[in-house]
C-alpha positions, 0 to 999 in steps of 0.5 A, spaced: 500 500 500 503 505 497 503 511 504 502 519 503 505 524 505 503 530 509 506 536 513 504 539 520 506 546 522 506 547 529 508 555 532 511 556 538 511 561 543 513 559 551 510 553 550 506 550 555 508 545 561 507 537 558 506 540 551 512 536 548 508 528 551 501 533 549 504 532 542 506 526 542 500 523 544 495 527 540 500 524 533 499 518 535 490 519 535 492 522 528 496 516 526 491 511 529 484 515 524 490 515 518 494 509 518 496 511 512 499 517 511 506 518 514 507 526 518 512 531 518 511 534 524 515 542 524 516 545 532 518 553 530 520 556 536 518 563 535 523 567 540 520 563 546 524 567 552 522 559 556 523 555 550 523 548 549 528 544 553 532 539 550 528 533 554 522 536 550 526 536 544 529 530 544 522 527 547 520 528 541 525 527 536 524 519 539 517 518 539 516 522 531 520 520 525 519 525 521 520 531 527 524 538 525 525 543 529 526 550 527 528 555 532 530 564 531 530 570 536 527 574 537 520 573 536 516 575 530 509 573 530 505 567 530 504 569 522 512 570 522 514 563 525 507 560 520 510 561 514 517 560 516 515 553 517 511 552 511 517 554 508 521 549 510 516 544 508 516 539 502 510 534 503 503 536 497 499 538 502 501 542 509 497 543 516 498 548 521 495 549 528 497 551 535 502 548 539 498 545 544 493 541 539 487 544 541 482 542 536 481 533 537 485 528 532 477 527 528 478 535 526 485 534 523 484 528 520 479 531 517 482 538 514 487 533 511 482 529 507 478 535 503 485 537 501 487 529 500 481 527 497 482 533 492 475 537 493 479 544 494 485 547 495 485 551 501 481 547 508 480 552 513 477 550 520 471 553 522 468 553 529 460 551 531 457 556 537 459 552 542 467 554 541 465 561 544 462 557 551 469 557 553 472 563 551 475 569 555 469 576 554 474 579 550 476 573 545 469 572 544 468 579 542 475 579 537 472 573 534 465 575 533 466 582 531 471 579 526 467 575 522 462 581 521 468 584 518 470 578 513 462 577 512 460 584 511 466 588 509 471 583 507 464 579 503 470 572 504 466 566 503 469 562 510 467 567 515 470 564 521 477 566 519 481 566 526 480 558 528 487 554 529 486 549 524 487 550 516 490 546 510 493 547 502 495 543 498 502 545 494 497 552 490 495 554 497 502 553 499 504 559 495 499 563 497 501 562 504 508 564 503 505 571 499 502 574 506 505 578 511 501 580 517 507 577 522 501 577 528 494 575 529 491 576 522 495 573 518 490 569 517 485 574 515 489 577 509 491 570 508 483 569 506 482 575 503 488 574 498 485 567 496 479 569 495 481 574 490 484 568 486 480 566 480 480 558 481 482 557 487 477 552 491 477 554 499 473 549 503 470 550 509 471 544 515 467 544 521 471 542 526 471 542 534 475 543 541 478 538 545 474 538 552 479 543 557 482 547 553 483 554 556 484 560 552 489 566 554 488 574 554 488 578 549 495 582 550 492 589 549 498 592 544 497 586 540 489 588 539 492 595 537 497 593 532 493 588 529 486 592 529 491 597 525 493 591 520 485 590 520 483 597 517 488 596 511 486 589 509 478 592 510 482 599 504 484 593 501 477 590 499 474 597 498 479 599 492 
């Protein structure tokens, strides 16, 4: 039986305790669902002040046959980290999510299958209303505001641009590497550009969070910077 190849890119900034063991367990769960696929896992250390320890890296190297660790300083932001990792990927399909692997393995597999079965060039995870039950009020407000902007101002085919799991084939990968936003709104920039490429297929894939996922509060300084980025993207859409 022929085997499929795919890449999974995980940006990493001050990872939580136990993250490496959790990642090993999640990848085993994903492999159980996709036994004919070999994933190369790229962990990108985005200038952490508490970076992964040598023990973390050794564990991942031993447990994951296709593990790659990338690191740089200083911190540049999630968008930058993902482009850095995606630029290294070589498989026909590439996915990314967060270092704590907050979405179920079934959700990751669903995004992958949409690409593998050639239903789309870009697969975008979308969250249902239950997502907001465990999210701080500020994050909820930001998320709902962004959904309003993407639907009514930018008129994108997928309103949930900020869901933390997406994937693409080689055509989508080339477009993703042309994005420029460094931090929070890189997803919105990517999907804004994708919506303007004739023939590029973007597909929404329902996904679910794992129970007990805890979200951090949004840094006000980052929020201000990203608000400026949002206004730039909106102006581009209106031109």
